[in-house]
N, C-alpha and C positions, 0 to 999 in steps of 0.2 A: 897369347891367344890371338887368333885371327878373327877380326870382325867381318861380318857380311857387308855387302854393299848397302848404300843408303836406299837404293831402289828396292832391294829385298826387304830391308827393315821396314820400309813404308808399307809393305804388303803383309806384314805380320799382323795377326789379330791381337787384340789387347792382351789376352791370356798368353799367347806365344811371345809377345814382346816382353811381358813381365818375366816370363821364364828365361828368355834370352838374356835379359839384363842381369838376372840373378846368377845364371851360369857364368856369364862373363866376369862378374864380380868375384865369384868363387875361383874361377880359373886364374884371374889376375893375382889373387891372394896366393894361390898355390905356386905360381911362378915366382912371386916375390920371396917365397920361402924355399925356392929352388927344388920344389917337388914337381918336376917336369913330367914324371911318369903319371902322376895323378892329373896334372893339367891336360895331358893328352887325352885322358878318358873324358874329361869335361868337354874338351874341344870336339871329340867324337859325338857327344850328346848335342852340342850346338849344331854340328853339321846335320844331324838327323832332324833337329827341330826346325831348321830353316828350309828343308826340302819342299814342304807345301807352298811356301811363299815363292820359292824359285819357280815352281810349276805355275803359280798364278802370274808371275812376271812373264814367263814364256807364253802363256795364254794371251796376255795383253799384247805381246809382240805379234803373235799370229793374227789377232783381231785387227791390229793396226795395219798389218800387211794386207789383209783382206780388204780393208777399207781403202787403202791406197790403190790396190788393183782395181776395185770398183770405180774409184774416181778416174783413174787413167782410162778405163774402158768407156765410161760415160763421156769423158772429154774427147776421146777418139771418135766415138759415135756422133757427137755434136759437130765435130769438125767435118766428118764425112757427110752428114746431112746438110751442113752449110755449103759444102762443095757441090752437092747434088742440086740444091736449090739454085745455086749460081749458074750451073750448067743449064738447068731448065729455063732460067730467065734469059739466057743468051741464045 
């Protein structure tokens, strides 16, 4: 069974995390019994279950990118204004 990343797990709701843990336990048991065809079905369910958390992670990344862009724009504007004030003073 393939685990999802810690970042994705951190964005699962309590209900999703409980279901994720249960599915992983079932999948691990099936693998220990060499029932790989059934473990693959469980893995497919895990993959579907974590999709909303993956989207939440992407949204957080997009928001972080927007905030970085805003910071850089504000910094550039402040530097430009400082240069203009300096030119006015001279």
